[in-house]
C-alpha positions as CSV (number, residue, x, y, z in Angstrom):
1,M,4.2,45.7,-120.3
2,T,4.2,42.3,-121.9
3,V,1.7,41.9,-124.8
4,P,-0.3,38.6,-124.5
5,R,1.0,35.9,-126.9
6,H,-2.5,35.3,-128.4
7,T,-2.7,39.1,-129.2
8,L,0.6,38.9,-131.2
9,L,-0.7,35.8,-133.0
10,N,-3.9,37.5,-133.9
11,A,-2.1,40.6,-135.2
12,A,0.1,38.4,-137.5
13,Y,-2.8,36.3,-138.6
14,D,-5.0,39.3,-139.5
15,H,-2.3,41.0,-141.4
16,L,-1.4,38.0,-143.5
17,R,-5.0,37.0,-144.2
18,A,-5.8,40.5,-145.3
19,A,-2.7,40.5,-147.6
20,V,-3.8,37.3,-149.3
21,L,-7.4,38.6,-149.8
22,D,-6.5,42.0,-151.1
23,G,-3.9,40.7,-153.5
24,S,-0.8,42.2,-151.7
25,L,0.4,38.6,-151.6
26,I,-0.2,37.4,-155.1
27,P,-1.1,33.8,-155.9
28,G,2.0,31.7,-156.3
29,S,4.2,33.9,-154.1
30,R,6.3,32.5,-151.3
31,V,5.7,33.7,-147.7
32,T,8.7,33.6,-145.5
33,V,9.1,34.4,-141.8
34,R,12.2,36.7,-141.7
35,P,10.8,39.6,-143.9
36,L,7.6,39.5,-141.9
37,T,9.4,39.8,-138.6
38,E,11.0,43.0,-139.8
39,Q,7.8,44.3,-141.5
40,L,5.5,43.6,-138.5
41,G,8.0,44.1,-135.7
42,L,7.1,40.7,-134.3
43,S,9.2,37.7,-133.2
44,P,9.2,34.6,-135.4
45,T,7.0,32.6,-133.0
46,P,3.6,34.3,-133.6
47,I,4.3,34.6,-137.3
48,K,5.0,30.9,-137.6
49,A,1.8,30.1,-135.7
50,A,-0.2,32.5,-138.0
51,L,1.2,30.8,-141.1
52,A,0.3,27.4,-139.8
53,A,-3.2,28.6,-139.0
54,L,-3.7,30.1,-142.4
55,E,-2.4,26.9,-144.0
56,R,-5.0,24.9,-142.1
57,E,-7.8,27.2,-143.3
58,G,-6.7,27.0,-147.0
59,F,-5.3,30.5,-147.3
60,L,-1.7,29.2,-147.7
61,V,-0.2,26.0,-149.0
62,A,2.8,24.3,-147.2
63,V,5.4,22.9,-149.5
64,P,7.8,20.5,-147.8
65,H,11.4,21.9,-147.5
66,R,10.3,25.1,-149.3
67,G,7.8,26.9,-146.9
68,Y,4.5,28.5,-147.4
69,F,3.0,29.8,-150.7
70,V,-0.2,31.7,-151.6
71,P,-2.3,29.1,-153.5
72,E,-3.2,29.5,-157.1
73,A,-6.9,28.5,-157.2
74,S,-8.0,26.6,-160.3
75,T,-11.5,26.8,-161.7
76,D,-12.3,23.4,-160.0
77,D,-11.0,24.8,-156.7
78,L,-13.4,27.8,-156.9
79,L,-16.4,25.6,-158.0
80,E,-15.7,23.3,-155.1
81,L,-15.9,26.3,-152.7
82,Y,-19.2,27.4,-154.3
83,E,-20.5,23.9,-153.7
84,L,-19.6,24.1,-150.1
85,R,-21.1,27.6,-149.8
86,E,-24.3,26.3,-151.4
87,A,-24.8,23.9,-148.5
88,V,-23.8,26.3,-145.7
89,D,-25.9,29.2,-147.1
90,G,-28.8,26.8,-147.5
91,I,-28.7,25.8,-143.8
92,A,-28.4,29.5,-142.8
93,A,-31.4,30.6,-144.9
94,R,-33.6,27.7,-143.7
95,R,-32.8,28.5,-140.0
96,T,-33.2,32.2,-140.6
97,A,-36.7,31.8,-142.2
98,A,-37.7,29.7,-139.2
99,A,-36.4,32.1,-136.6
100,P,-38.9,34.2,-134.5
101,D,-37.4,37.5,-135.9
102,H,-37.4,36.4,-139.5
103,D,-39.5,39.5,-140.5
104,Q,-37.0,41.8,-139.0
105,V,-34.1,40.2,-140.9
106,A,-36.2,40.5,-144.1
107,A,-36.6,44.2,-143.5
108,Q,-32.8,44.6,-143.2
109,L,-32.3,42.5,-146.3
110,H,-34.8,44.8,-148.1
111,Q,-32.6,47.8,-147.3
112,L,-29.5,46.1,-148.5
113,L,-31.2,45.0,-151.7
114,A,-32.2,48.6,-152.5
115,K,-28.6,49.7,-152.1
116,Q,-27.5,46.8,-154.4
117,R,-29.8,48.1,-157.1
118,E,-28.2,51.6,-156.7
119,A,-24.7,50.1,-157.0
120,I,-25.7,48.3,-160.2
121,E,-27.2,51.4,-161.7
122,A,-23.9,53.2,-160.9
123,N,-21.9,50.3,-162.4
124,N,-20.0,50.1,-159.1
125,L,-18.9,46.4,-158.9
126,H,-16.9,46.9,-155.7
127,T,-19.8,48.4,-153.7
128,Y,-22.1,45.7,-155.1
129,G,-19.7,43.0,-153.9
130,E,-19.5,44.4,-150.4
131,L,-23.3,44.7,-150.2
132,D,-23.7,41.2,-151.5
133,L,-21.4,39.9,-148.7
134,A,-23.4,42.0,-146.2
135,F,-26.7,40.4,-147.6
136,H,-25.4,36.9,-147.0
137,R,-23.7,37.7,-143.7
138,L,-27.0,39.0,-142.4
139,I,-28.6,35.6,-143.2
140,W,-25.7,33.7,-141.5
141,E,-26.2,35.8,-138.4
142,G,-30.0,35.4,-138.5
143,S,-29.5,31.6,-138.4
144,G,-28.6,31.8,-134.7
145,S,-25.8,29.3,-135.3
146,R,-22.4,30.3,-133.7
147,R,-20.6,27.5,-135.5
148,L,-22.0,28.3,-138.9
149,I,-20.8,31.9,-139.1
150,P,-17.0,31.2,-139.0
151,V,-17.4,28.4,-141.5
152,A,-19.3,30.6,-143.9
153,E,-16.8,33.5,-143.4
154,N,-13.9,31.3,-144.2
155,L,-15.5,29.9,-147.4
156,V,-16.5,33.4,-148.6
157,A,-13.0,34.8,-147.9
158,Q,-11.4,32.1,-150.1
159,V,-13.9,32.6,-152.9
160,R,-14.0,36.4,-153.0
161,L,-12.0,36.4,-156.2
162,G,-14.5,34.1,-157.7
163,N,-17.3,36.4,-156.6
164,R,-15.8,39.4,-158.3
165,L,-15.3,37.4,-161.5
166,S,-18.8,36.0,-161.6
167,A,-20.2,39.5,-161.1
168,Q,-18.5,40.5,-164.4
169,A,-20.3,37.8,-166.4
170,P,-22.7,39.6,-168.8
171,G,-26.2,39.8,-167.5
172,R,-25.4,38.2,-164.2
173,L,-26.1,41.1,-161.8
174,P,-29.8,41.7,-162.8
175,V,-30.4,38.0,-162.4
176,A,-28.6,37.9,-159.0
177,I,-30.8,40.8,-157.8
178,D,-33.9,38.8,-158.7
179,E,-32.5,35.8,-156.8
180,H,-31.9,38.0,-153.8
181,Q,-35.5,39.2,-154.0
182,A,-36.8,35.6,-154.0
183,I,-34.6,34.8,-150.9
184,L,-35.8,37.9,-149.1
185,E,-39.5,37.1,-149.8
186,A,-39.1,33.5,-148.6
187,I,-37.6,34.7,-145.3
188,R,-40.2,37.4,-145.0
189,K,-42.9,34.8,-145.3
190,G,-41.2,32.5,-142.8
191,D,-40.9,29.7,-145.4
192,P,-37.7,27.7,-144.5
193,R,-38.0,25.3,-147.4
194,A,-38.3,28.0,-150.0
195,A,-35.6,30.1,-148.4
196,E,-33.2,27.2,-148.6
197,Q,-34.1,26.4,-152.2
198,H,-33.8,29.9,-153.4
199,I,-30.4,30.6,-151.8
200,R,-29.0,27.3,-152.9
201,R,-30.0,28.1,-156.5
202,H,-28.5,31.6,-156.2
203,V,-25.1,30.3,-155.0
204,R,-25.2,27.5,-157.7
205,E,-25.9,30.0,-160.4
206,A,-23.1,32.3,-159.3
207,G,-20.7,29.3,-159.6
208,Q,-22.0,28.5,-163.0
209,A,-21.6,32.1,-164.1
210,L,-18.0,31.9,-162.9
211,R,-17.4,28.7,-164.9
212,R,-18.8,30.3,-168.1
213,Y,-16.9,33.5,-167.6
214,L,-13.6,31.7,-167.1
215,G,-14.3,29.5,-170.1
216,V,-14.8,32.6,-172.3
217,Q,-11.6,34.2,-170.9
218,A,-9.6,31.0,-171.6
219,A,-10.9,30.8,-175.2
220,A,-10.1,34.5,-175.8
221,E,-6.5,33.9,-174.7
222,Q,-5.9,31.0,-177.1
223,P,-4.1,31.9,-180.4
C-alpha cells in the first residue's frame, strides 16, 4: 500500500519540529537531508519539504549554499516573539471573555491555576511550564478563532526556551500566578477589555523577566 505523500511530509515535519524544541537539534547545528533519510526511513522528497516548511515558520534558518541550521535566538529575537505573543494573546483573551461560554472557560482555568500553585510548591518548573501552556491554550481555544490558534501555537513553540528561562527569574512565579488570577477573574466576569489588559501585561512582564534574567547571566559570565 502506498502511503499518502502528505502523511510522509507530516511525519518528517513533526519529527524535526520536536527535535528542535526538545533540544535534540541544538542551536547552531546543521540539519542535512541524507542522515534524516536513514534515520526516518523516508525518501529525500518529504524531508526537503518539511525543512522548507520549518524554515518558513522560523524553526530553521536557510543559509545559501550551506543548507539549513537551527537558529540561535538572541535576546532581541526572544523579546520580539514576546511582543507578538502579547498582541495575539490579547486578542484571544478579549474574544474569550466576550464568548457566551466564558464562565465555563473560567472554571477550567481555575482548575489549571490550582495545579500551577501545586507545581510551584513542589518546585517543579517543568510541570508548571506545561500547565502555563495549557492555561494559555485554553484561552486561545475559547476565542473561537480558527486562524488565531495556529499562529499562537507557532509563537509559543519558538519562545518555549524563553518561557523556561523567565520562570527561573527570582520571584517571577508568584507574580505570574497573581497575573493568571487576574486574567481568570476578568474572563469569569465577561469583561473583554480587562481580560485583554491583564493578559497583555502578563506576557509583557514575562518578557521583561527574561530580559533581566539574561542580563544577570551575562554579567555573571564576564571576568
